[in-house]
C-alpha positions as CSV (number, residue, x, y, z in Angstrom):
1,H,-70.8,16.2,-16.9
2,H,-72.3,13.7,-19.2
3,S,-75.4,11.7,-18.4
4,R,-75.1,8.0,-18.7
5,T,-77.8,5.4,-19.6
6,S,-80.3,4.5,-17.0
7,N,-78.8,1.0,-16.5
8,S,-75.3,2.3,-15.7
9,T,-74.3,3.4,-12.2
10,G,-72.3,6.5,-11.5
11,A,-71.3,9.6,-13.3
12,E,-68.3,10.6,-15.3
13,V,-66.5,14.0,-15.8
14,V,-64.9,14.4,-19.3
15,L,-62.1,16.9,-19.7
16,Y,-61.3,18.3,-23.2
17,H,-58.1,20.0,-24.4
18,L,-59.0,23.2,-26.3
19,P,-56.0,24.4,-28.3
20,R,-56.1,27.9,-29.8
21,E,-55.5,26.3,-33.3
22,G,-57.1,23.0,-34.4
23,S,-59.9,20.9,-33.0
24,C,-60.6,19.9,-29.4
25,R,-59.9,16.5,-28.1
26,K,-60.9,14.4,-25.1
27,S,-58.0,14.3,-22.6
28,H,-59.2,12.7,-19.4
29,I,-62.2,10.9,-18.1
30,L,-62.9,10.8,-14.3
31,K,-65.4,8.0,-13.5
32,L,-67.3,8.5,-10.2
33,N,-69.2,5.9,-8.3
34,R,-71.9,8.4,-7.4
35,T,-75.5,8.9,-8.5
36,G,-77.8,11.7,-7.8
37,K,-76.6,15.3,-7.1
38,F,-73.0,16.1,-6.2
39,A,-70.7,19.0,-6.4
40,L,-67.3,19.3,-8.2
41,N,-64.9,22.1,-7.3
42,V,-62.3,23.0,-10.0
C-alpha cells in the first residue's frame, strides 16, 4: 500500500513482478476510492 498526498482521495495497491533473475517491475495498480482504514485479503 502506498500513501498518497493529502490532497488526493483514495488509496492504491501496487503489485510488483519479482523474477528470480533481473530487476523487479511494477505490473498492476489497483486504485481504490477508499480513505482511512481498510483490509485487503490476498
